[in-house]
Residue, then its C-alpha position, 0 to 999 in steps of 0.5 A: x771337632x775342637x774349635x782351638x783357641x787364638x794365640x793372644x789367648x793362651x799364657x807364656x807357658x803355653x805358648x812355649x810348649x805349643x813352641x817347642x811340640x810343633x819344633x818337635x813335632x816340624x823336625x821328626x816330619x823333616x826328618x821323615x820327608x829325608x827319609x822317605x825320599x831316600x827310600x824314594x830314589x834309591x827303589x828308583x834306581x833299583x825298579x825304575x820310576x815308582x810313587x814313593x819318589x812323588x810322595x815326599x813333595x806332596x807331604x812338604x805343604x804340612x812343613x810350610x804351615x806348620x813353619x808359619x804357625x810356628x813363626x807366628x807361635x815365635x812372634x807371640x812369644x817374643x811380642x810378650x817379653 
């Protein structure tokens, strides 16, 4: 697997591109988790308890990691400006 470069090694344009991509992927992940949660609630109401109600909780750490990475990228961008 290719090693990711440190944020300090990237140019300002690359940081802005990475911030934009991370923000977009985080929004899409949040939308998918909300949809998954709503489907889980609906299926729980119709059929009783199932695994689809637990899956969004299992993916919450991904959102936390993405928000943390986005914060670090934005801090690096503001430090350079």
